[in-house]
C-alpha positions as CSV (number, residue, x, y, z in Angstrom):
1,M,-4.5,35.2,-22.7
2,P,-1.3,34.2,-24.7
3,D,1.1,31.9,-23.0
4,P,4.1,33.5,-21.4
5,P,7.3,32.9,-23.3
6,P,9.7,30.4,-21.7
7,Q,12.2,32.1,-19.5
8,E,14.5,31.4,-16.6
9,P,12.6,31.6,-13.3
10,T,13.4,34.3,-10.8
11,P,14.1,32.7,-7.4
12,P,11.9,34.2,-4.7
13,T,13.2,34.8,-1.2
14,P,11.6,32.0,0.9
15,P,10.0,33.4,4.0
16,Q,11.3,32.4,7.4
17,A,9.0,30.0,9.2
18,P,7.5,31.8,12.2
19,Q,8.4,30.5,15.7
20,P,5.2,29.2,17.3
21,P,4.4,30.7,20.7
22,A,5.0,28.4,23.7
23,A,1.5,29.1,25.1
24,L,-1.7,31.0,24.3
25,S,-0.7,34.6,23.6
26,P,-2.3,37.5,25.5
27,A,-4.2,38.4,22.3
28,G,-5.5,34.9,22.1
29,A,-6.5,34.8,25.7
30,Q,-8.2,38.2,25.5
31,F,-10.0,37.2,22.2
32,L,-11.5,33.9,23.4
33,G,-11.1,34.1,27.2
34,T,-10.1,30.5,27.9
35,T,-7.5,27.8,27.2
36,D,-10.0,24.9,27.6
37,P,-10.0,23.1,24.2
38,R,-13.7,22.2,24.4
39,A,-14.7,25.7,25.3
40,L,-12.5,27.0,22.5
41,A,-14.1,24.7,20.0
42,R,-17.6,25.9,21.0
43,R,-16.6,29.6,20.8
44,L,-14.9,29.1,17.4
45,V,-18.1,27.6,16.0
46,N,-20.1,30.5,17.4
47,H,-17.7,32.8,15.5
48,M,-18.2,30.8,12.4
49,R,-22.0,31.1,12.7
50,K,-21.5,34.9,12.8
51,K,-19.1,34.7,9.9
52,A,-16.5,36.4,12.1
53,T,-12.8,36.3,11.2
54,V,-10.5,34.4,13.6
55,D,-6.8,35.0,13.8
56,F,-5.5,31.5,14.4
57,S,-1.9,32.7,14.6
58,V,-2.5,33.7,18.3
59,F,-2.8,30.0,19.3
60,P,0.2,27.6,19.6
61,P,0.0,24.5,17.4
62,S,-0.3,22.2,20.4
63,L,-3.5,23.9,21.4
64,L,-4.8,23.8,17.9
65,H,-4.3,20.0,17.9
66,Q,-6.2,19.8,21.2
67,I,-9.1,21.8,19.8
68,E,-9.4,19.5,16.8
69,Q,-9.8,16.5,19.1
70,A,-12.0,18.3,21.6
71,M,-14.6,19.4,19.0
72,I,-15.6,15.8,18.5
73,L,-16.9,15.7,22.1
74,E,-18.2,19.2,22.1
75,L,-20.1,19.5,18.9
76,D,-23.2,17.5,18.0
77,A,-23.6,15.6,14.7
78,G,-25.3,18.5,13.0
79,E,-22.7,21.0,14.0
80,I,-19.9,18.6,12.9
81,A,-21.6,18.4,9.4
82,T,-22.1,22.2,9.1
83,Y,-18.9,23.5,10.8
84,G,-16.7,20.6,12.1
85,Y,-15.0,19.7,8.9
86,K,-14.3,23.2,7.8
87,L,-13.0,24.1,11.3
88,R,-10.7,21.1,11.2
89,N,-9.2,22.3,7.9
90,M,-8.8,25.8,9.4
91,L,-7.0,24.4,12.5
92,R,-4.7,22.2,10.4
93,F,-3.9,25.0,8.0
94,A,-3.0,27.3,10.9
95,I,-0.6,24.7,12.2
96,A,0.9,24.3,8.7
97,E,1.4,28.1,8.4
98,Q,2.9,28.4,11.8
99,T,5.4,25.6,11.2
100,G,6.4,26.8,7.8
101,L,4.9,23.9,5.8
102,V,3.3,26.1,3.1
103,A,6.3,28.2,2.2
104,P,7.3,28.2,-1.5
105,H,10.3,26.2,-2.5
106,A,13.4,27.3,-4.4
107,P,12.7,26.7,-8.1
108,V,14.5,24.2,-10.2
109,Q,16.4,25.3,-13.3
110,F,14.8,23.9,-16.5
111,K,14.2,24.9,-20.0
112,I,11.1,24.2,-22.2
113,D,12.2,23.9,-25.8
114,S,8.5,23.8,-26.9
115,Q,5.3,24.2,-24.9
116,G,3.5,22.1,-27.4
117,T,1.1,22.7,-30.2
118,E,-1.9,21.0,-28.7
119,R,-3.4,23.6,-26.4
120,K,-6.6,23.6,-24.4
121,P,-8.6,26.8,-23.9
122,P,-7.5,28.6,-20.7
123,V,-9.7,28.0,-17.7
124,A,-10.8,31.2,-15.8
125,L,-10.7,31.0,-12.0
126,K,-13.2,33.6,-11.0
127,G,-11.0,36.6,-10.4
128,R,-8.0,34.4,-9.4
129,G,-6.4,34.3,-12.9
130,S,-6.4,31.4,-15.3
131,V,-4.7,28.1,-16.2
132,S,-3.7,27.0,-19.6
133,M,-2.7,23.5,-20.7
134,Q,-0.3,22.2,-23.4
135,L,-0.1,18.5,-24.1
136,D,2.8,17.8,-26.4
137,G,5.6,20.0,-25.1
138,K,9.2,19.3,-25.1
139,L,11.7,19.7,-22.2
140,E,15.4,20.2,-23.0
141,K,17.1,16.9,-23.5
142,K,13.8,15.1,-23.7
143,D,12.0,13.5,-26.7
144,A,9.3,15.6,-28.4
145,G,5.8,15.2,-27.3
146,D,6.5,13.7,-23.9
147,A,5.7,16.7,-21.7
148,F,2.5,18.4,-20.5
149,V,2.6,22.0,-19.3
150,L,0.2,23.6,-16.9
151,T,0.6,27.4,-16.6
152,Y,-1.2,29.4,-13.9
153,S,-1.3,33.1,-14.7
154,G,-2.2,35.2,-11.6
155,D,-0.9,36.2,-8.2
156,S,1.2,33.2,-7.1
157,T,1.3,34.2,-3.4
158,G,0.3,31.1,-1.4
159,V,-0.3,29.1,-4.6
160,H,1.1,25.6,-5.2
161,W,0.7,22.7,-7.6
162,L,-0.3,19.4,-5.9
163,Q,-0.1,16.4,-8.2
164,F,-1.3,12.8,-7.7
165,I,-0.3,10.0,-10.1
166,S,-1.2,6.4,-10.7
167,R,0.5,3.8,-12.8
168,R,-0.8,0.7,-14.5
169,I,0.9,-1.8,-16.8
170,V,-1.1,-4.7,-18.3
171,I,1.0,-7.6,-19.6
172,H,-0.4,-9.4,-22.6
173,F,0.6,-13.1,-22.8
174,P,-0.1,-15.1,-25.9
175,A,-1.8,-18.5,-25.8
176,A,0.7,-21.3,-24.9
177,G,-0.1,-25.0,-24.5
178,E,-3.2,-25.5,-22.4
179,K,-3.1,-21.8,-21.3
180,K,-5.3,-19.3,-23.2
181,A,-4.1,-15.8,-24.1
182,R,-4.4,-13.6,-21.0
183,E,-3.9,-10.1,-19.7
184,V,-2.2,-9.7,-16.3
185,P,-1.8,-6.4,-14.4
186,L,1.8,-5.9,-13.3
187,Q,2.2,-6.4,-9.5
188,K,5.1,-4.1,-8.6
189,R,5.9,-0.9,-6.7
190,Y,8.6,1.7,-6.9
191,T,9.8,4.2,-4.4
192,F,10.6,7.8,-5.1
193,K,14.1,8.9,-4.3
194,T,12.6,10.9,-1.4
195,K,11.5,7.5,0.2
196,T,8.3,9.2,1.4
197,R,6.3,8.3,-1.7
198,V,5.6,4.8,-2.8
199,V,3.8,4.0,-6.1
200,V,2.0,0.7,-6.2
201,Y,0.9,-0.3,-9.7
202,T,-2.9,-0.3,-10.1
203,D,-4.7,-3.6,-10.5
204,D,-8.3,-2.4,-11.0
205,P,-8.5,0.8,-13.1
206,K,-11.8,1.6,-11.4
207,R,-9.9,1.9,-8.1
208,P,-6.5,3.4,-8.9
209,R,-3.6,3.3,-6.4
210,W,-2.6,6.9,-6.1
211,S,0.6,8.6,-4.8
212,T,1.6,12.3,-4.4
213,D,4.1,13.3,-7.1
214,G,7.3,15.2,-6.2
215,L,10.9,15.0,-5.1
216,D,10.8,16.9,-1.8
217,P,10.8,14.4,1.0
218,N,9.3,17.0,3.4
219,S,6.4,18.3,1.3
220,P,3.7,16.9,-1.0
221,F,3.8,19.8,-3.4
222,Y,5.2,19.2,-6.9
223,E,7.7,21.9,-6.6
224,G,11.0,21.4,-4.8
225,G,13.2,19.2,-7.1
226,N,10.7,19.1,-10.0
227,A,10.2,21.3,-13.0
228,V,8.1,24.2,-11.5
229,K,8.6,27.8,-12.5
230,R,7.5,30.4,-9.9
231,E,7.2,34.1,-10.5
232,A,5.1,36.8,-8.9
233,R,2.4,36.3,-11.5
234,L,3.1,32.8,-12.8
235,L,3.3,29.2,-11.5
236,Q,4.1,26.7,-14.2
237,L,4.2,22.9,-13.8
238,T,5.9,20.7,-16.4
239,D,6.0,16.9,-16.3
240,S,7.5,14.4,-18.8
241,P,6.8,10.8,-17.5
242,G,8.0,7.8,-19.4
243,P,6.5,4.3,-19.9
244,N,8.5,2.7,-17.0
245,D,9.5,-0.1,-19.4
246,M,12.4,-1.0,-17.1
247,D,9.8,-2.6,-14.8
248,V,8.9,-5.2,-17.5
249,K,12.3,-5.7,-19.0
250,D,12.9,-9.1,-17.2
251,L,9.5,-10.4,-18.4
252,F,10.5,-10.0,-22.1
253,A,13.7,-12.0,-21.3
254,A,11.8,-14.9,-19.7
255,T,11.1,-18.3,-21.2
256,N,7.5,-17.4,-22.0
257,P,7.6,-13.7,-22.7
258,P,4.6,-11.4,-23.3
259,S,3.7,-10.2,-26.7
260,K,3.4,-6.7,-25.5
261,C,2.7,-4.5,-22.4
262,I,0.4,-1.5,-22.2
263,S,1.7,1.1,-19.8
264,T,-0.6,3.9,-18.6
265,F,0.3,7.0,-16.6
266,T,-2.6,9.0,-15.0
267,A,-2.3,12.3,-13.2
268,A,-4.6,14.6,-11.3
269,A,-2.9,18.0,-10.8
270,Y,-4.6,20.5,-8.4
271,L,-3.9,24.2,-8.2
272,I,-4.3,25.3,-4.6
273,K,-4.1,28.7,-2.8
274,D,-3.6,28.5,0.9
275,R,-6.4,26.0,1.9
276,E,-8.5,26.6,-1.1
277,V,-8.7,24.4,-4.2
278,L,-9.0,26.4,-7.5
279,Y,-8.4,24.0,-10.4
280,R,-7.8,20.3,-11.4
281,A,-6.2,18.9,-14.5
282,D,-6.8,15.3,-15.4
283,L,-4.2,13.8,-17.7
284,S,-3.3,10.4,-19.1
285,R,-1.1,8.8,-21.6
286,S,-0.4,5.2,-22.7
287,W,2.5,3.4,-24.3
288,T,2.7,0.0,-26.1
289,I,5.9,-1.8,-25.1
290,T,7.3,-4.5,-27.4
291,K,10.6,-6.2,-27.9
292,V,12.4,-5.5,-31.2
293,G,15.5,-7.5,-31.5
294,A,17.4,-7.3,-28.2
295,D,15.8,-4.0,-27.2
296,L,12.5,-2.8,-25.9
297,K,10.5,-0.3,-28.0
298,S,7.8,2.0,-26.4
299,Q,5.3,3.6,-28.8
300,G,3.4,6.4,-27.0
301,E,-0.1,7.6,-27.7
302,K,-1.0,11.3,-27.5
303,W,-1.8,12.9,-24.2
304,S,-5.4,13.1,-23.1
305,G,-6.1,16.1,-20.9
306,R,-8.9,18.1,-19.4
307,G,-8.9,21.0,-17.0
308,Q,-11.7,22.6,-14.9
309,A,-12.2,25.0,-12.0
310,V,-13.0,23.0,-8.8
311,S,-13.4,23.8,-5.1
312,K,-12.3,20.5,-3.5
313,I,-10.1,17.5,-4.0
314,E,-11.4,14.0,-4.6
315,P,-11.7,11.7,-1.6
316,E,-9.2,9.2,-2.9
317,H,-6.6,12.1,-3.3
318,R,-7.4,13.4,0.2
319,A,-6.8,9.9,1.6
320,T,-3.5,9.6,-0.3
321,L,-2.4,13.0,1.1
322,A,-3.4,11.9,4.6
323,L,-1.4,8.6,4.3
324,Q,1.7,10.2,2.9
325,F,1.8,13.7,4.2
326,P,-0.9,14.0,7.0
327,Q,0.2,17.5,8.1
328,W,-1.1,18.8,4.7
329,D,-4.5,17.3,5.0
330,Y,-6.3,20.6,5.3
331,L,-7.9,20.9,1.9
332,P,-11.7,20.7,1.4
333,G,-13.0,17.5,0.1
334,D,-15.6,14.8,0.7
335,R,-15.0,12.0,3.3
336,F,-12.6,9.2,2.5
337,K,-13.8,6.2,0.5
338,P,-13.2,2.6,1.9
339,P,-9.6,1.4,1.3
340,V,-8.7,0.1,-2.2
341,P,-9.1,-3.7,-2.3
342,R,-5.8,-5.5,-2.7
343,P,-5.5,-8.1,-5.5
344,S,-4.4,-11.7,-4.9
345,F,-0.7,-12.3,-5.0
346,Q,0.6,-13.5,-8.3
347,P,2.4,-16.9,-8.3
348,L,6.1,-17.3,-7.7
349,S,8.4,-17.6,-10.7
350,L,10.9,-20.5,-10.7
351,S,13.1,-18.5,-12.9
352,H,13.3,-15.6,-10.4
353,P,17.1,-15.0,-9.9
354,D,16.7,-15.1,-6.1
355,I,15.0,-18.5,-6.3
356,V,17.6,-19.8,-8.8
357,N,20.5,-18.5,-6.8
358,W,19.1,-19.2,-3.4
359,P,21.8,-18.2,-0.8
360,D,23.1,-20.7,1.7
361,R,24.0,-18.4,4.6
362,P,23.6,-16.1,6.5
363,L,19.9,-16.4,7.2
364,I,19.3,-12.7,6.7
365,D,20.4,-13.1,3.1
366,R,17.8,-15.9,2.6
367,L,15.2,-13.6,4.1
368,R,16.2,-10.9,1.6
369,A,16.0,-13.4,-1.3
370,A,12.6,-14.7,-0.1
371,A,11.2,-11.2,0.2
372,K,12.3,-10.2,-3.3
373,A,11.1,-13.4,-4.9
374,A,7.7,-13.2,-3.1
375,N,7.4,-9.4,-3.9
376,A,7.2,-8.4,-0.2
377,K,7.4,-4.7,-1.1
378,L,3.8,-4.9,-2.2
379,I,3.3,-4.2,1.5
380,E,3.8,-0.4,1.5
381,D,5.5,-0.3,4.9
382,V,8.4,-2.5,3.6
383,E,11.2,0.0,2.8
384,E,13.6,-0.2,-0.2
385,D,16.5,1.8,-1.6
386,P,15.0,3.7,-4.5
387,D,18.2,3.4,-6.5
388,T,19.1,-0.3,-6.0
389,E,15.7,-1.6,-4.9
390,A,17.5,-3.4,-2.1
391,L,15.0,-4.1,0.7
392,K,15.7,-2.7,4.2
393,I,15.7,-5.5,6.8
394,H,15.8,-4.8,10.6
395,D,18.0,-7.4,12.2
396,G,17.1,-8.5,15.8
397,S,14.2,-6.0,16.2
398,K,10.5,-5.6,15.6
399,K,10.1,-2.4,13.6
400,D,7.8,-1.3,10.8
401,G,8.6,-3.0,7.6
402,L,10.6,-6.2,7.3
403,N,12.4,-7.8,10.2
404,F,14.7,-10.8,11.0
405,F,14.3,-11.9,14.6
406,A,16.2,-15.2,15.1
407,A,14.8,-15.8,18.6
408,L,11.2,-16.1,17.2
409,R,10.7,-19.9,17.4
410,G,7.9,-22.4,18.0
411,N,8.2,-26.1,18.6
412,R,8.1,-29.3,16.6
413,T,4.3,-29.5,16.7
414,N,3.8,-25.9,16.0
415,P,6.8,-24.2,14.4
416,V,6.6,-20.4,14.2
417,G,8.3,-19.2,11.1
418,G,7.0,-15.6,11.4
419,E,4.6,-13.2,12.8
420,T,3.1,-9.9,11.8
421,G,2.0,-7.0,14.0
422,F,1.8,-3.2,14.2
423,V,4.3,-0.5,15.3
424,D,2.7,2.6,16.7
425,E,3.9,6.2,16.4
426,A,6.2,5.8,19.5
427,G,7.9,2.7,17.9
428,T,6.2,0.2,20.2
429,Y,5.4,-3.2,18.7
430,H,1.9,-4.7,19.1
431,N,0.7,-8.1,18.1
432,P,-2.1,-8.7,17.2
433,A,-3.7,-5.6,18.6
434,L,-4.2,-2.6,16.2
435,P,-3.5,0.6,18.1
436,H,-6.8,2.4,17.4
437,V,-6.4,5.9,18.8
438,R,-8.0,9.0,17.3
439,A,-4.8,11.1,16.7
440,G,-1.2,10.7,15.8
441,G,0.6,8.7,13.2
442,L,-1.1,5.7,11.8
443,P,0.2,2.3,13.0
444,K,2.5,0.6,10.5
445,V,2.8,-3.1,9.6
446,A,5.8,-5.1,10.9
447,M,6.5,-8.4,9.3
448,I,8.9,-10.7,11.2
449,L,10.6,-13.9,10.2
450,G,12.5,-16.1,12.7
451,E,15.0,-18.9,12.4
452,D,12.1,-21.5,12.2
453,A,11.4,-20.1,8.7
454,F,14.9,-21.2,7.5
455,Q,16.1,-24.1,9.7
456,W,14.9,-26.8,12.1
457,G,16.2,-29.0,14.8
458,A,17.4,-28.7,18.4
459,P,19.6,-25.5,18.7
460,Q,23.3,-26.4,18.8
461,A,26.2,-24.7,20.5
462,G,25.8,-21.0,19.7
463,G,22.0,-21.3,19.5
464,S,21.6,-22.1,15.8
465,M,19.4,-24.9,14.4
466,P,21.4,-27.4,12.4
467,N,19.1,-28.4,9.5
468,K,18.3,-26.2,6.5
469,R,14.7,-26.0,5.4
470,D,13.7,-26.2,1.8
471,K,13.5,-22.7,0.1
472,F,9.9,-23.1,-0.7
473,Y,9.1,-23.5,3.0
474,T,10.7,-20.1,3.5
475,L,8.8,-18.6,0.6
476,G,5.5,-20.1,1.9
477,V,6.1,-18.4,5.3
478,M,7.0,-15.1,3.5
479,R,3.7,-15.1,1.6
480,H,1.8,-16.2,4.8
481,E,3.1,-13.1,6.6
482,M,2.5,-10.9,3.6
483,M,-1.2,-11.9,3.7
484,H,-1.2,-10.7,7.3
485,G,0.5,-7.6,6.1
486,V,-2.2,-6.9,3.6
487,H,-4.9,-7.3,6.3
488,G,-3.0,-5.0,8.6
489,R,-2.5,-2.3,6.1
490,V,-6.2,-2.3,5.1
491,A,-7.2,-2.2,8.8
492,A,-5.0,0.8,9.3
493,E,-6.7,2.5,6.4
494,W,-10.1,1.8,7.9
495,L,-8.7,3.4,11.1
496,L,-7.8,6.5,9.0
497,K,-11.4,6.6,7.6
498,W,-12.8,6.4,11.1
499,R,-10.7,9.4,12.1
500,D,-11.9,11.3,9.1
501,E,-15.6,10.9,10.0
502,L,-15.3,13.0,13.2
503,T,-17.6,10.6,15.0
504,R,-18.0,10.2,18.7
505,D,-18.3,6.4,18.2
506,D,-15.3,4.3,19.2
507,F,-13.6,2.4,16.4
508,V,-15.4,-0.9,16.9
509,T,-18.8,0.7,17.3
510,W,-18.3,2.7,14.1
511,L,-17.0,-0.4,12.3
512,N,-20.1,-2.3,13.3
513,K,-22.3,0.4,11.8
514,Q,-20.5,0.2,8.5
515,L,-21.2,-3.5,8.1
516,G,-23.3,-4.1,5.1
517,K,-22.9,-0.5,3.9
518,Q,-19.3,0.4,3.2
519,L,-17.8,-2.7,4.8
520,S,-18.3,-6.3,3.7
521,A,-18.8,-9.1,6.2
522,L,-15.4,-10.5,5.3
523,E,-13.6,-7.1,5.7
524,H,-15.4,-6.7,9.0
525,E,-14.0,-10.0,10.2
526,L,-10.5,-9.1,9.1
527,V,-10.4,-5.6,10.5
528,L,-11.8,-6.8,13.9
529,T,-8.8,-9.2,14.1
530,G,-6.8,-6.4,15.6
531,V,-9.3,-5.1,18.2
532,P,-10.7,-6.8,21.3
533,P,-11.5,-9.7,21.7
534,L,-8.6,-10.2,19.1
535,T,-10.1,-13.1,17.2
536,T,-7.2,-13.9,14.8
537,G,-9.0,-16.8,13.1
538,P,-10.0,-15.1,9.8
539,T,-6.6,-13.7,9.0
540,E,-4.8,-16.9,10.0
541,V,-7.1,-19.0,7.8
542,L,-6.4,-16.9,4.8
543,A,-2.6,-16.6,5.6
544,F,-2.2,-20.3,5.9
545,T,-4.2,-20.8,2.7
546,E,-1.8,-18.4,1.0
547,G,1.2,-20.3,2.3
548,F,-0.4,-23.5,1.1
549,V,-1.1,-22.3,-2.5
550,T,2.3,-20.5,-2.7
551,A,4.2,-23.8,-2.6
552,L,1.7,-26.0,-4.5
553,P,3.6,-25.7,-7.9
554,F,6.6,-27.3,-6.2
555,L,4.8,-30.2,-4.5
556,P,6.6,-33.5,-5.3
557,A,4.5,-36.3,-6.8
558,S,4.0,-39.9,-5.4
559,P,4.2,-39.3,-1.6
560,T,5.2,-42.2,0.6
561,L,5.7,-42.6,4.4
562,A,9.3,-43.5,3.9
563,A,10.1,-40.3,2.0
564,F,8.6,-38.1,4.6
565,A,9.4,-39.8,7.9
566,K,10.1,-36.5,9.7
567,K,7.5,-33.7,10.0
568,E,10.2,-31.1,9.6
569,E,10.8,-32.5,6.1
570,W,7.3,-32.3,4.9
571,P,6.9,-30.3,1.7
572,A,6.3,-26.6,2.2
573,S,2.6,-26.7,1.1
574,I,1.9,-29.7,3.3
575,A,3.4,-27.9,6.3
576,E,1.2,-24.9,5.7
577,L,-1.8,-27.2,5.2
578,D,-1.1,-28.6,8.6
579,G,-1.3,-25.2,10.2
580,L,-4.4,-24.3,8.1
581,L,-6.3,-27.3,9.4
582,R,-5.3,-26.6,13.0
583,K,-6.6,-23.0,12.6
584,M,-9.8,-24.1,10.9
585,G,-10.4,-26.5,13.8
586,Q,-9.9,-23.7,16.4
587,H,-12.2,-21.1,14.9
588,V,-15.7,-20.8,13.5
589,I,-15.4,-20.4,9.7
590,S,-18.0,-18.0,8.4
591,S,-19.6,-18.5,4.9
592,D,-17.8,-15.3,3.7
593,L,-14.4,-16.5,4.9
594,K,-15.0,-19.9,3.4
595,A,-16.0,-18.3,0.0
596,A,-12.8,-16.2,0.0
597,Q,-10.7,-19.3,0.8
598,D,-12.3,-21.3,-1.9
599,L,-11.8,-18.5,-4.4
600,R,-8.1,-18.4,-3.7
601,L,-7.8,-22.1,-3.9
602,D,-9.5,-22.1,-7.3
603,E,-7.4,-19.2,-8.6
604,V,-4.2,-21.2,-8.0
605,I,-5.3,-24.8,-8.4
606,C,-7.2,-24.2,-11.7
607,G,-5.6,-21.0,-12.9
608,V,-1.9,-21.5,-12.1
609,L,-1.1,-25.3,-11.8
610,E,-0.3,-27.4,-14.8
611,K,-2.0,-30.8,-15.2
612,Q,0.9,-32.7,-13.8
613,Q,1.0,-30.4,-10.8
614,R,-2.7,-30.9,-10.2
615,D,-2.1,-34.7,-10.5
616,A,0.5,-34.5,-7.8
617,L,-1.9,-32.6,-5.6
618,V,-4.6,-35.3,-6.1
619,Q,-2.0,-37.9,-5.1
620,W,-1.2,-36.0,-1.9
621,M,-4.9,-35.6,-1.0
622,D,-5.4,-39.4,-1.6
623,F,-2.3,-40.1,0.5
624,L,-3.4,-37.8,3.4
625,T,-6.9,-39.2,3.6
626,S,-5.8,-42.8,3.5
627,V,-2.9,-42.9,6.0
628,D,-3.6,-45.6,8.6
629,P,-1.1,-46.2,11.3
630,E,-2.6,-49.6,12.0
631,Q,-1.8,-50.7,8.5
632,A,1.7,-49.2,8.4
633,S,4.9,-51.2,8.9
634,A,6.7,-50.9,12.2
635,A,9.3,-48.7,10.5
636,E,6.7,-46.4,9.0
637,K,4.3,-46.3,11.9
638,P,5.8,-43.2,13.5
639,A,5.4,-41.2,10.3
640,A,1.9,-42.5,9.8
641,K,0.9,-41.3,13.2
642,L,2.3,-37.9,12.5
643,F,0.3,-37.6,9.3
644,K,-2.8,-39.0,10.9
645,A,-2.6,-36.6,13.9
646,A,-2.2,-33.6,11.6
647,F,-4.8,-34.5,8.8
648,G,-7.1,-37.1,10.2
649,S,-9.7,-34.6,11.2
650,G,-9.5,-32.6,7.9
651,T,-10.8,-35.3,5.6
652,Q,-13.7,-33.2,4.3
653,F,-11.5,-30.3,3.4
654,L,-8.9,-32.5,1.8
655,L,-11.5,-34.2,-0.3
656,G,-12.8,-30.8,-1.4
657,V,-9.3,-29.8,-2.5
658,R,-9.0,-33.1,-4.4
659,K,-12.4,-32.5,-6.1
660,M,-11.4,-29.0,-7.1
661,A,-8.1,-30.3,-8.6
662,Q,-9.9,-33.0,-10.6
663,N,-12.7,-30.8,-11.9
664,C,-10.6,-27.8,-13.2
């Protein structure tokens, strides 16, 4: 079938969303004879066995929600496997229909100058029409060869394009000094203008970080703000992504710039009709980014593309849809995979403008600087302005995302610079408990920094502490809380997977059954942090370890008792080390937790620190293991007692760190 010529789309008249009934309609009551959700779940399955048609429009959305939850209790495991997942999709789609979520969007005016010369053979969809693919098209006012075009020819009633994308940029650094040439994945995220879509750059290409693609904040479909042409017998998607070279611009201006960056865009575009999946296109393109003179140059490769008829969406795409637009999770597909593992945080850069130009006051400006320098938006629940990349900070509250709460304080022995918890669907803050209910919005992570992260001393008139902390102390606290944020996000995604299984087991029982199968021993420890008996040891050990290694590059050499007479003036990494040893003394450290800690220590001590920085670390370990108040002078005895009290019981760990630094 030849491709239709480019033409201006004819705007359809969007249907009015039907008003859902307030209660079970007379037709619904007569049809099923009850309003009990469990009884309805049973009768619906009986109708499915008989392959009878059910008109779900006779039920109000509230009752459909109740039936979904009730069927877990009513149906046995065999019935769940045979009918449960399909029934769940039917119930959810009925709600989406009744609430107007599947209505077509008004088209966007665009013009295709060329649909491209590289064309794939049309894919027939078994009586539903066909889809053709062009890979080097050109949109008006765009460079040639940038666009791909997917054209569905057939009845477009109830048909939508649903596209998922992932991004990856690998930074290639040349050899320099004692450092070998290396390739580093970019750690960054960006937010769509809709604010409902967050794209985190992929670290491991075998486990991409996906996002839905589109500009409508209230729908996952690609149409609505994007280049989609809708006609009675046509639905055409056009996309022209670029290399995102703006995200590596600052790297090429740094003291030790990369030789090049390889940027890759990957898309999976599904054609769906109502709650059916008809087709998937897999597309990818890469660019090589280099610096030529004062400008960046991006050389793109040709598009790679493949289309095929399918009947379901992939588990990772289903999970992405459930995270970003849960009301549209009604499409067929296999159960969710375990959450994508998060990579270790990359080291701070001393040349980062927010570290170089560290603000003096107010404290919330220091928090904003610390969050930007530490890359806090890697935690997806941290909000940013998609145009300016300015981070949203809640002042004086505990909401999802990033918060400043001045009243959060500890004491001289145990300062509390921050804490991280969860905010449930109702906006209630929980710490450390993970709200693990079967339905409703997933809990979101709330990271909170208090005045202790920025200042110390007895509060003065007005309640503020008088002494300013070193900026690396604040950055250590920020990375500490970010580690809690990672653990919290992953725990919430395990909660999502539990919900998807439609199991009668409670969350903890189900988690225990996954141990050694889908869930590693370390992940098991970390997820259980948020459920009774709320053993926070594993996440605290790794968070204090992260705070410790974050500030290691800035550890001063040649420590003396005279230089650090006050505990509040200890270097940032030593302050985090103090907290780490306290937590290690309070909790049983499993072999898996210890292995994870050692791996992180080795990554930074041997993979990030320069020789002089490792030498400074060795000096500190020698200092901390040799402090003896009995041998100190009268003037230095108070400082010696402070160090001895904090580190005297941690000699074995300190010697292990020393050995690691010496043997890199």
